[in-house]
C-alpha positions in Angstrom: 11.7 10.9 12.9 13.7 8.9 10.4 15.2 10.8 7.5 14.4 9.3 4.2 16.9 9.1 1.3 16.5 9.1 -2.4 17.6 5.7 -3.8 18.4 5.7 -7.5 19.1 2.5 -9.4 20.6 3.0 -12.9 21.2 0.2 -15.4 23.8 0.8 -18.2 24.8 -1.3 -21.1 28.5 -2.3 -21.4 29.1 0.7 -23.7 28.0 3.0 -20.8 24.7 4.0 -22.3 21.9 4.4 -19.7 19.3 1.8 -20.4 16.8 2.5 -17.5 16.4 4.2 -14.2 14.4 3.4 -11.0 14.0 5.9 -8.2 12.4 5.6 -4.7 12.6 7.1 -1.2 13.5 4.9 1.7 14.4 5.4 5.4 17.4 4.0 7.1 17.8 0.2 7.2 17.8 -2.7 4.8 15.2 -2.8 2.0 14.3 -5.0 -0.9 13.7 -3.1 -4.1 11.7 -4.8 -6.8 11.3 -3.5 -10.3 10.6 -5.0 -13.7 13.3 -3.4 -15.8 12.2 -5.5 -18.8 15.7 -6.0 -20.1 16.8 -8.1 -23.0 19.3 -10.9 -22.6 22.8 -9.5 -22.1 25.4 -8.0 -19.8 24.7 -4.8 -17.9 26.2 -2.6 -15.1 23.7 -1.8 -12.3 24.6 1.2 -10.2 22.9 2.1 -6.9 23.1 5.7 -5.6 21.9 7.2 -2.3 21.2 11.0 -2.5 23.4 11.1 -5.7 26.3 9.3 -4.1 27.2 6.0 -5.6 27.0 3.1 -3.1 27.7 0.2 -5.3 28.1 -0.9 -8.9 27.8 -4.5 -10.0 27.7 -6.5 -13.3 24.2 -7.8 -14.1 23.7 -10.7 -16.4 20.2 -11.2 -17.9 19.2 -14.5 -19.5 15.8 -15.0 -20.9 
């Protein structure tokens, strides 16, 4: 049986304030996560964590 992991996606503004969070549970493998964060135009940092361990952080630019 595959173990599932908690995947947490956190979006921060450039001042480090948490803007929104998305959480789901997934098994091993590649997955596409879709969510409407409903963000205003601007620059953000998106951080992806697996079981509370950061996997990746990237700059996110939203243009409306």
